[in-house]
C-alpha positions in Angstrom: 127.8 138.4 114.5 129.0 141.5 115.9 132.4 142.1 117.2 131.2 142.9 120.2 129.1 140.1 120.4 131.5 137.5 119.0 133.8 138.8 122.1 131.3 138.1 124.2 130.9 134.8 123.4 135.0 134.3 123.1 134.7 135.6 126.8 132.2 132.9 127.6 133.7 130.5 125.8 137.3 130.7 127.6 135.0 131.4 130.7 133.7 127.9 130.4 137.0 126.1 129.9 138.3 127.7 133.2 135.6 126.8 134.9 135.6 123.1 133.8 139.4 123.1 134.6 139.1 124.5 137.9 136.8 122.3 138.8 137.6 119.4 137.4 141.4 120.5 139.6 139.3 120.8 142.4 137.1 117.7 142.2 140.8 116.1 141.9 141.7 117.2 145.1 138.6 116.4 146.5 138.8 112.5 144.9 137.1 109.9 147.2 140.9 108.5 146.9 142.3 111.1 149.0 142.8 109.5 152.3 142.7 110.9 156.3 144.5 109.7 159.3 142.3 108.8 162.4 143.0 110.9 165.5 142.4 107.5 167.8 144.1 105.1 165.1 146.5 106.7 163.7 145.2 104.6 160.2 144.3 106.6 157.3 140.9 105.6 156.2 139.5 105.8 152.8 137.8 109.4 152.7 135.5 108.0 150.3 134.5 105.7 152.6 130.2 105.4 153.4 129.1 104.5 157.1 127.5 101.7 157.5 125.9 99.4 160.3 126.4 96.1 160.6 123.3 94.0 161.5 122.6 91.6 164.6 120.8 89.7 162.4 120.7 89.1 158.7 117.7 89.3 157.7 118.2 93.6 159.1 121.8 93.7 156.9 122.5 96.7 154.9 123.4 95.9 151.4 127.0 96.6 150.5 127.7 97.8 146.7 130.5 96.4 144.7 133.8 98.9 144.4 133.1 100.8 147.4 134.0 101.5 150.6 133.0 101.4 154.3 133.1 101.7 157.9 131.7 100.6 160.9 132.6 99.6 164.2 132.2 96.0 166.2 132.6 95.2 170.2 134.5 93.3 171.5 132.7 89.8 170.8 130.8 91.9 168.3 128.9 89.7 165.4 128.3 91.8 162.6 125.4 90.9 159.3 125.9 92.7 155.6 124.3 91.6 152.8 125.7 91.5 149.3 123.6 90.6 145.9 125.7 88.1 143.3 125.2 86.6 140.4 125.5 83.0 139.2 129.0 84.1 137.0 131.0 86.5 139.4 133.6 85.8 141.8 132.9 88.0 144.9 135.0 89.2 148.0 134.4 90.8 151.1 137.8 92.0 153.0 137.9 93.5 156.4 140.5 96.1 157.6 140.3 95.7 161.7 141.6 99.1 163.3 142.2 98.5 167.1 142.9 101.3 169.4 146.5 102.1 170.3 147.7 100.8 173.4 145.8 98.3 174.0 146.0 95.0 175.4 145.5 92.3 173.2 145.5 88.4 174.0 146.9 85.3 171.9 144.5 84.8 169.7 142.8 88.1 169.4 141.4 88.8 165.7 139.0 88.8 163.1 136.4 86.6 161.3 134.9 87.4 158.3 132.2 85.1 156.8 130.3 84.9 153.3 127.4 82.6 153.7 124.2 81.6 151.5 120.6 82.1 152.8 121.1 78.2 154.0 123.7 79.2 156.2 126.5 77.4 154.0 129.8 78.7 154.4 131.2 79.8 150.7 134.3 81.0 152.6 135.9 82.4 155.6 138.8 83.8 157.2 140.3 83.8 160.5 143.1 86.0 161.1 144.7 87.1 165.0 148.0 89.0 166.3 149.6 86.2 166.4 152.1 85.6 169.4 152.5 89.3 169.0 150.1 90.5 172.0 149.6 94.3 170.8 147.3 95.3 168.7 147.9 96.6 165.1 145.7 96.8 161.8 144.9 93.3 160.3 143.0 92.3 157.2 141.2 89.2 156.5 138.5 88.2 153.8 135.7 86.3 152.6 135.0 85.0 148.9 132.9 83.5 146.8 134.7 81.5 144.3 132.7 80.0 140.9 134.1 76.3 140.6 132.5 74.2 138.0 133.4 71.5 140.3 131.2 73.0 142.9 127.4 72.9 143.7 127.5 75.2 146.8 126.9 79.0 146.6 127.2 79.0 143.1 123.5 80.3 142.2 122.7 84.6 142.1 121.3 85.7 145.1 121.5 86.9 148.5 124.4 86.2 150.5 125.5 88.0 153.8 128.9 88.6 154.8 129.4 88.3 158.9 132.3 89.7 161.0 133.0 88.2 164.2 135.6 89.6 166.8 137.0 87.1 169.2 138.8 88.4 172.3 139.9 86.8 175.6 138.5 88.2 178.8 141.7 90.2 179.4 142.0 92.0 176.1 141.3 95.3 175.5 137.2 96.2 175.4 137.5 99.1 173.3 135.9 99.3 170.0 137.4 98.4 167.0 137.0 100.1 163.5 136.2 98.4 160.4 137.4 99.4 156.8 135.2 97.5 154.6 135.4 96.9 150.8 133.2 94.8 148.1 134.7 93.8 144.8 133.9 91.2 142.1 135.8 89.6 139.7 135.0 88.5 136.2 133.9 85.2 134.8 136.1 83.9 132.7 135.6 83.3 128.8 136.9 79.7 128.9 137.2 77.8 131.4 141.3 77.1 132.1 143.4 74.5 134.2 142.7 74.3 137.7 145.7 72.0 139.1 148.7 74.1 140.0 151.7 73.3 138.6 154.4 71.0 140.7 157.6 72.7 140.0 158.2 76.3 140.8 161.2 78.5 142.0 161.1 78.2 145.6 164.8 80.1 146.0 165.2 83.5 147.3 166.5 85.8 144.5 169.8 87.9 144.4 169.4 91.1 146.9 168.1 94.0 144.4 171.0 96.6 144.0 171.6 99.6 144.0 171.5 100.9 147.8 168.6 102.0 149.4 166.1 105.0 148.2 164.5 107.0 150.6 160.5 106.1 150.5 158.2 106.7 153.5 155.0 104.6 154.2 151.5 105.5 154.2 149.5 104.7 157.0 146.8 102.6 155.5 145.9 100.1 153.2 144.2 102.9 150.7 146.9 105.5 150.9 149.9 102.8 150.7 153.5 104.0 149.4 153.9 102.4 145.8 156.6 100.2 145.4 158.9 98.6 142.3 161.8 96.2 142.4 164.3 97.9 144.9 165.4 98.8 148.6 163.7 101.3 150.5 164.3 103.1 153.5 162.6 104.7 156.2 162.3 105.1 159.7 159.1 103.4 162.0 158.2 104.2 165.3 157.4 102.0 168.3 153.5 101.0 167.7 153.9 102.5 164.2 152.3 101.0 161.2 153.4 101.1 157.4 151.8 100.4 154.4 153.3 99.5 151.0 151.9 98.4 147.4 153.4 96.5 144.7 151.9 96.0 141.2 152.5 91.8 140.6 151.4 90.8 137.5 150.7 87.0 136.1 153.4 85.0 136.4 155.4 87.1 138.7 156.6 86.0 142.3 157.3 88.8 145.1 159.6 88.4 147.6 159.8 90.3 150.3 162.6 91.3 153.4 162.4 93.5 155.8 166.0 94.7 158.2 165.7 96.5 161.5 168.5 98.5 161.7 170.9 99.1 164.8 170.2 101.2 167.8 172.9 102.3 171.0 170.7 101.8 173.7 170.9 98.6 175.9 170.8 94.7 174.6 167.3 94.0 176.3 165.3 91.6 173.9 161.8 92.1 172.6 160.4 88.9 171.0 157.8 90.2 168.2 159.7 93.3 167.5 158.1 94.1 163.9 155.4 92.0 161.9 155.9 92.2 158.5 152.5 91.0 156.7 151.5 91.0 153.2 147.9 91.2 151.8 146.2 90.9 148.3 144.5 92.8 146.3 141.1 92.2 147.3 142.3 93.1 150.8 142.8 89.0 151.5 145.8 88.4 154.3 148.3 86.0 152.5 151.4 85.6 154.8 153.3 87.1 158.1 156.4 87.1 159.5 157.9 89.0 162.7 161.5 89.2 164.3 163.2 89.6 167.6 165.4 92.1 168.3 168.1 92.8 170.6 169.9 96.4 169.5 171.9 94.8 166.9 170.2 95.2 163.3 168.4 92.2 162.1 167.1 90.5 159.3 163.7 88.7 158.0 161.4 87.4 154.9 158.5 86.7 154.4 158.4 83.0 153.4 158.8 82.4 149.1 155.1 81.8 147.4 154.5 81.0 144.2 154.0 83.2 141.0 150.8 85.0 141.0 148.5 82.1 138.7 144.5 82.1 138.6 144.8 78.6 139.5 146.6 79.5 142.6 142.7 80.1 143.8 142.1 76.2 143.9 145.0 75.3 146.5 143.6 74.3 150.1 147.1 76.7 151.2 145.6 79.9 152.7 148.6 81.8 151.4 148.8 80.2 147.8 144.8 80.8 147.6 145.7 84.2 148.2 147.8 84.9 144.8 145.3 84.2 142.6 144.8 87.3 141.0 147.3 90.2 139.4 147.2 93.9 140.9 148.6 95.7 144.0 149.5 93.3 146.7 150.3 95.3 150.0 153.2 95.0 152.3 152.6 96.4 156.4 155.1 96.7 158.4 154.4 97.2 162.8 156.9 98.3 164.9 155.6 96.5 168.3 155.3 99.5 170.8 157.5 96.8 173.7 160.3 98.4 172.2 159.8 102.2 173.3 160.1 100.7 177.0 163.7 100.0 176.3 165.0 101.7 173.5 163.0 104.9 173.9 160.0 106.0 171.3 162.7 107.6 169.0 162.1 106.2 165.4 164.3 102.8 164.7 165.8 102.8 160.8 164.0 100.1 158.4 165.5 99.0 155.1 162.5 97.5 152.8 164.2 95.0 149.9 161.8 93.9 147.1 162.2 91.9 144.9 160.2 90.9 141.4 160.9 87.5 139.6 159.2 86.3 136.3 158.1 88.0 133.4 154.4 89.4 133.2 152.2 86.7 131.7 148.7 87.1 129.4 145.7 87.5 132.2 143.5 83.8 132.1 140.9 85.8 129.2 138.3 87.4 131.7 134.8 88.1 130.6 134.6 91.8 131.1 136.9 94.4 132.8 139.6 93.1 134.6 139.6 96.4 137.4 141.6 96.2 140.0 143.0 92.9 139.1 145.4 93.6 136.7 148.9 95.4 136.4 148.6 98.5 134.3 151.6 101.3 132.7 149.9 103.9 134.8 150.6 101.2 138.0 154.0 100.9 137.1 154.5 104.6 136.6 153.5 104.7 140.0 155.5 101.8 141.5 158.1 104.0 139.8 157.7 107.7 141.2 156.3 106.2 145.1 152.7 107.8 144.1 150.2 106.6 147.0 146.6 105.3 145.8 145.1 108.8 145.9 148.0 110.5 144.5 148.0 107.8 141.4 144.5 108.5 140.8 145.0 112.5 141.4 147.4 112.3 138.5 145.4 110.4 136.1 142.4 112.7 136.5 144.8 115.6 135.5 145.8 113.9 132.4 142.7 114.0 131.8 142.0 117.3 132.4 145.2 118.4 130.7 143.7 116.2 127.7 140.0 118.4 127.8 141.7 121.5 128.6 143.8 121.4 125.0 140.5 120.4 123.1 138.9 123.2 125.1 141.3 125.2 124.1 142.1 123.6 120.0 138.0 124.3 119.6 138.6 127.8 120.8 141.4 129.1 118.5 139.4 127.3 115.3 136.6 129.2 116.3 138.3 132.5 116.7 139.7 131.9 113.4 136.7 131.5 111.4 135.5 134.6 112.5 138.5 135.7 111.4 138.1 135.0 107.8 134.7 135.6 107.9 134.7 139.2 109.8 137.6 139.3 106.6 135.0 138.2 104.2 133.0 140.9 105.3 134.7 144.1 105.0 136.2 143.2 101.5 139.2 141.9 103.0 139.9 144.7 104.3 141.3 146.0 107.9 140.3 143.8 110.4 137.3 145.1 112.2 137.9 146.6 115.7 
C-alpha cells in the first residue's frame, strides 16, 4: 500500500472513530430516558413514551409491549382498555401515573383504578388509588399485576389479557382530562419455588435519624426523572402545588424508612390540613404507602409507617403495602405541597427535609429464571444514588462509559495498525529512513 493510500486509510479510520463517538454522544443526549416537563401539568413524562389510544371495548384494545412506556388521556368517569400478551411463566405489571391538570377541584375519593383481566373477565389483580382527604389534584400511581402462584388456577395461563383503566370522579370534580403515563413490565419466574409464608417477626422500630446533617438535593418532576437518594438527610424547597420525585435503591432484605420535615414560615399561623403528602411507589409503579401532615407555620414532621423488609414472599400477603414490597429495585418517594398553602403563606417555596434510612444487609435474590431487569439493585444504581443522578442521567453516564471503552478500543486498533504499517515500510526500504 502506498504512503498516500495508507495516510488516506488512516484519515478514514480516524474519521470513522470520531464519527462513531460523535454519533454515540448525540444518541446519549437523545436517549429515550430523557424526560420533559409538560407545560400544562408540570409533570416530567418519559420522552421515549409512545402515544397509545385506549379502547372502549377490550376486543379493540391496542397491544402494549414489555419495557415500553406509553401516554394517553382519560376523560372524567372514563374507562380505557389495553391488551397485553402473557406467557405462563412470568409475572406481569401494568402501572399508570394519572396526572391531573393543576389548580382543579378534586373531591374525596377521586382517583384511578387499574385492573388486569383475562378473556373471561376474571380479575387477576387491581389497585385503586385516590387523593384521600387531600382535595387537591396531584400525580398518583396505581398498578395491576398477574402473579404466578402455584396454589392458584386463575390467570395462570398464557394468552391475551386486558388492562382496564378507570377514572373515578364525583359530580363536583374538575371535568378536565387527565394525562396518563402507562408502563408494562414483566418479571421472570423462579428456577425453584421458594417460601410463600411471611416471617412472623420483623423489625418495626424506627431507626435513629441519619447522621451528617442535610445535603442539598432537589427533586425531579416525574417518576422517570426522579432524583436518586441514598441514606441521609436531604434538603430542598417546594412550592405550593408542586410535586417532587426521588428514588432510592432498596435491595432484597432491606427496609426503607422515610421522614419529611416541613420548615417553619414567618407568615400567619393558620392551619392547613393535608398540607404535605408523602407517598411511596414500588419499582413496578405500584402505590405502597402514603402519609400527610397539617401545617400551621411551625416546623412539623411526619414519617411513612414502617414496612416489612423487601422479600419475594411479600407478594402473597393480603395487605396491599406488604404486597407492594415484593421485589428489589428503585423505590420512589414523592412529596406534594398543597396549593392551599399559597392562600395563607404566599406562593414562595417552603424548606423541606427528607430523611432516608436503609436498614438490613442486602441478601441474594430469589433465583430468577432469567435476567432480573429493573427488579434488582446494581453497583451502578448505588453510584447513581451516591451522586444524585436521575434515571436519564444515569442511563447517559452508562452509555458514555460504553462509548469511551469503544473509543479506546478503536484508538488502540488504529495505533497498532499504524505501527504495523511503519514496520512494513521499514522492511520495504531496507531499514532505511522512513518514507515521507
